C-alpha positions, 0 to 999 in steps of 0.5 A: 728637323729633329732633336735626334739628329742633332744628337747623332752629329754631336756624338757620331754618325749612324751606320748605312749599311750591314757590313762589319763596322769600327767606330773610329776617332780622327786621331786613330785614323791617322795612326792607322793610314801613317801604319798601313797605307802603302803611300806610307809604305812608300814614304818608308822605303823612300827614306830607306833608299836614302839611308842607304846611299848615305851609308855608302857615301861613309863607306866611300871614306873609310879604307876599303880592303881588297883579296885580288888574285889571277890564278890558273893563267895557261898560256900557251901561244905564239907572241911576236917578238922584236930582236933589239940588235938587228930589228927583226921580227919574228913569232916565238913560242909561250908556254907558261903557267902565271898564278898570283895573289895581291892584298889591297887597301885604298884610303880615299883622301878628302882634303886633297882628292887623291888616293893613297893604295897599300900592297902586298902582292905575290906570283910564281910563273912557271915556264914550260917547255925546253927552257922550263924554270919557275920564278917567283916575285914578291912585293911585300910591301909596296905604297902608292898614290895618286894625285890630281892637281888643279882638278874637281876634288869630288871627295871635298864636295861629297863631303859638303853635300851628301850629310845635307842629302841626308838630313834633307831625307829626313825631313822629307819623309816626315814632310811626307808623313804629315802630308799622308795625315792631311789626307787622312783628315780629308778622308775621314770627314770627307766620309763624315760629311757623306755620312750626314748628308745621308742622315740628313736627307732621310729626316728630310723626306721623313719630316716632308712627309708629315709635312705632306700630309699635314699640307693636305689636310689644310688643302682641303680647309683651303689654308694651303694653295695647290702649289704649295701643296705641290711645292711640298710634295716636290721637296719630298720627292727630291728629298727621297732622291738624295737618300739613294745618291747620298748613300752611294757618295758614303760607299765612295768615300767609305772605300777612299778612307779604307783604301788609305787606311790599308782595309778592304772594302767590307770594313764599315768606319763609323767616324766621329765629330770631336767638337772640342778642339785644342786651345792653339793660336799660332804665333807667326815668328814662332812658325817661321823660326820652326819652319827655317830650322825643321823643314826641308826648304832650306836645306834644299835651296843650300843645297841647290846653291852647293850644287850650283857652286859645286858645277862651276868648279867642275867647269874650271877644272874641266877646260882641257889642261890636267896634272896629275902626280903617281908615286910608288915606293916600296920592296921587291924581289925574284928567286927560283924559290919561294924563300928566295924571293923575301930575302935581300930585298930590293927598294923600288921608287916610281915618281912622276907627273903627267899633264895634258895641256890644250893650245888651241879650244876656241873657248871651249873651257871658257864657254863651259865656265860662263855656263855653269856661273850663269846658271848659278845665278839663276840658282841664286834668284831663284832661292831668293824668289822662294825665300820670299814666297814661302814667308808669304805662304808661312804668313797665310797658313798662321792666319787661316788657321788663327781664323779658323778656330772662330769659324767653327765656332760661328759656324757650330752655333749657327748649326744650333740656330737654324736647327732650332728655327727648322724645329719652330718653323715646322710647329708654326707650319703645323699650327698653320702660322708659316707657309711652304716656302718659310719651311722650305727656306729654313729647312735648306739654311739648316742643312746647309748649317750642319754641312758649312760646321763639319766643312770648318772642322774639316778645314781646321784639322787641314790647316794644323796639320799643314803648319805641322808639315811646314814647321815639322813641329807638334803644336799641341806637344810643343816639341819637335818631330823626330824619326826613330832610323834605327826602328825604320831600318831594322 
């Protein structure tokens, strides 16, 4: 392989078709994928859904104001009534028109799980027929309170869980975006490798043709055997086949990357090898600290434990018995005219406790509690195991990345050595000092070294962005990854 191909690999990969082209670095491809890809859109919409769910939770903790109405409720029918003196039943004619309106304010009490309600309402009844009359009924102020006793407090558990769910949603958004980055790294280098394979095939075919002409001359002189000549001819034929196959691979890799970046298939991207890698050495303690503080892993474990604890509390509160306190205090009045409905208001007080106590439930309530406790123990064991696996996973990721920088340096040197050796072998073959077998071996090793270098570069960035995904930390800039919520919801 001549020196022009090696220079091409370090600078850019040549275009293989006449489509529109755009030279694009890896960082540009990543930015485009995080902005234009379908996965990025889905990730943003998933977070927006999480955001509004959290807003709904916060709104549920604020006072709710409602205007209720009952307008033009006309009733002309027969109603069955019982005489309180003799107990006889008879149907009486009902002919009335009812209208009512009420302003209601509700406030959920997180600490107790109760509900406080303030109501101001006014109603009017028009009675038609022989006993025609008009009645106004007002309740200017009515304060009521409903308090379940010894039961599951949904408001309290939501206060513990919902903020963590929202925080996990933010972290999962950042992690999914890093996942898109990893996909972009893979697709970008896959196209880079496909283009390089196509260029290698073209260069090898050209070089094999030159060597075949030399071998033909040496065959006539008796310096090359017929078997060696046929071996070289077979290599050239295989290189010609490889050109077509690699061209198909290029188009497929191009379409995959275009799909990820949001481009149509006619757009041709010209990837660039960035030989200079950032000088980063990962510290396990830093990676572990950032992953535990920033990632969704610990939050997911906390939520699993909280949900299990909540399930136990719910099972204990649902064992069958229930108590509830109802209290209502206010002012009211009635009158045939509207102003009289607000004069000489009468106070009203209603207080009571309702309860339900099962006498026999045949162990149903106890079974629910024990089942919830058993599930809680399983969750605790799973969380402990997950934490151990996570630490081991972090150690492996750090080790892979730290080793990969050295691997890239070695493979880059190996690529240069293999290229130089291939050119020397071709020169020796021209001089008659190398066999076809030597030439084929040098070519194979050179091709393998080139591909290995691209794979090692791809692995380096994959390992780096995988660590960013685990830690939500930018090791190059030295700062935590953040999300601008206001920009996303606008």
